[in-house]
N, C-alpha and C positions, 0 to 999 in steps of 0.2 A: 658546515655551510650555514650561513645566516642571511636573512633578508636585510637589505641595506637599512631599512627604516628601523628594524629591531636592533641592529648593530649600533646605529647612531643614538637611538634612545637609551640603550644600556650605557654608552659612554657618558651621555649627559647626566643620566641618573647617578652614575658612579661619581662624577665630579660634584654634583649637588650633595651626595651623601658624605663625600670627603669634607666638605665645608661643615656639614652637620656634626661630624665626629670631632672636627677641630673646635667647634663652639662648645660641645659637651666637655671637651677636655679643658677649655678655658674656664668653664663653670667650676669644674673640679679644682682647678688651680686657684681660682678666686676664693673658694671656701678654705683652702689651705692657707692662703695669704691672710684671710680674715682672722684666723686662729693663731697667727704667729705675731709676737710682739714687735718685730722689726719689719717683716714683710708686709704687714697690713698698711704701712705707710708708702709702699711702692706701687707703681702701676702694674696691673695684671696683664701679662703678655697675651695677646690675641692676634692670630694670624688670619689673613684674608687671601682669597684667590682672585685678585682683580682681573687677571688674564691667564688663560690656560691655552697653550698652543700645542696641537697634536699633529704629528706627521706619521701616518700609519700605512704600511704596505698591505695591500689586499689583492686578491685575485678574483676576477669575475668568472664565476662558475657557469651561470646561465641567466637568462632573462625570462621570467614568467610572463606569458601573454595576459593582457587585460581580460577581465571577465565581466560580462554584462550583469546588470541587476537581475535578481530573481523576479519572476512574474508574480504579480499581486495575488492571483488565484492560487498559485502554489504555496505562497507564504500564508495565505488564509487557511488552507488545509492544515498546514503545520501548526499554526496557532490553535486551531480547534483540537488537534491531536494533543498538544501540550495541556490545554484546558481539561480535556477528558481524562488524561493520565493523572493530572493533579487531583481531580475529583475522585477517581478510582483508587488512588493511593490512600486517600483519606476515608475511603469507603463511604462516600457521600452520594446520596440520590438527589437528583434535581428534576423538577417537573419539566416535561418536554417544552412547555411554553417558555420557561425561564432560559433553558438552553438555547432555544431558537432566538430569543431576544439577544442573548450574549453573542451568538454567531452573527447576527445582523450588525451589532455594534462593532464587532471586529472588522467586518466588511466595510462599514462606514468609515472607520478611521483610516483604513488602507486606501479607500477611495479619495480621501481628502489630502493625501500626500501629494507633493509636487511631482512633476515628471522626473524620471530617473536622472536626467542630466542636471536638474536643478535641486536635487536632494542634497542634504548635508547631514553631518552627525547630529546637529541640534534638532532638526526635523525628525530624524529617526528616534532620537532619545525621547522627545516629547510623545511621539506615537507609541513608543514602547511603554512609557508610564501610563498612557491611556489604556493600553492593552492589559497591563497589570491590574489597573483599577476595575476593568470589566470582569476579569476572571476572579479577582478577590471578592468582588461584590457577590458573585455567584457562590463562591465558597462560604462567605459569611452568612448569606441567606440560607444555605443548606444546613450549616451548623446550627443556626438559630432555630430552624424548624425542628431539628433533632435534639435540641437542648444540649449540644456538645460544645465545649470550649475549643477555641482555635489553638493549634499547636504552634509553638515558636519555631521560626525558621521557614515556615511555608512560603511567606511572601518573598523572602530573600531568595530562596531557591527558584521560585516562580519567575521573579524578575530576571535572574540570570539566564534562564532558559528562553524566556520570551525575547529578551534583548539579543541573544545570540541568533534567534530566528529573524528578528527584524533587521539586523545588520546585513542580512543577505539582500536587502532591498537597495543597498548602496552598490553602485558599480565598483568593481575592484580594479584599481589601476595596475599597470605593468609593474612588476617588482624585480629588482636586481638581486640575485643571490651571490653572496660573497664567500670566498675562502679566506678565513682569518687565522686559523691555527697555524703555528710555526711549521709543523710537519707538512700540512697541506701546501703552504707557500713554498717550502723547499722542493716538494715534488712537482710543483707547477712549472718550475723552470728558473732560469737565472733572474736576478733582481731587476734587470733592465726591462724584463717582460711584464713585471707586475705593475698594477695601478697603485697610485698613492692618494690617500685622502688627507688633505691638509685642512685642518679645522682650528679656528681660533674662537674660544668661548670667553665672553666678557661677563663678569659678575655684575648683576643688578639686584641688590638686596631689597627686600620688602619687610615691613614690620607691622605688627598689629597696633591699631590705635582705636580708641573709643571716643567718638565725638561728643556723646552725651553721657555724663558720669552715671546717671540713674537709669540708663537704657542699654542693657547688654546687647540688644539687637543692632546698636549703632556701631559695633566693632567692625572694622574693615582693614584690609591690607593696603598700605600706602608705600610709596617709594621711600627708602631711607634718606 
């Protein structure tokens, strides 16, 4: 059983990776051509996937009900718990005033979020980064006061945990659960009772370009 969004995402990811593997093989073949006295004068074969059409049978197992966004005060408590756990794991002590200031900062960034119906991934992502900054500032100050170097990986782990908590502030839409395995589809009944997903994917390649030769930051992806 798979959520329809995960199923479609895996299909699209697989198609993109198929193109990647084809390009890597073209590079390998190009190197072979370059080393051959005759093949080096011939064009290197390269295959594209301009259009991929899929016709897939699936069964609908169930539909998950939509879930409302978590309350800000609940998320605030969870953020504080993550902050305290991070400090305890590093065996760091922080002055009560510093901790209280960090707690107020977390409450402030939650209060500045749009209403649940107006929130999006971008707003939650930006708020998550602010939360990471608040906690990491507390961690760095504690380490500095104790003369201890920061351990690698703390910020990455913290970002993952805080982002997971912050995502609960987004309402969760209804999700369709699909049966996709052959054995499950056979057990579901005759083919005429199954649902079919007909999907056409069109390739639109992008490539790196650097608009200013002396400025690496000017690199960007543009349409082929």
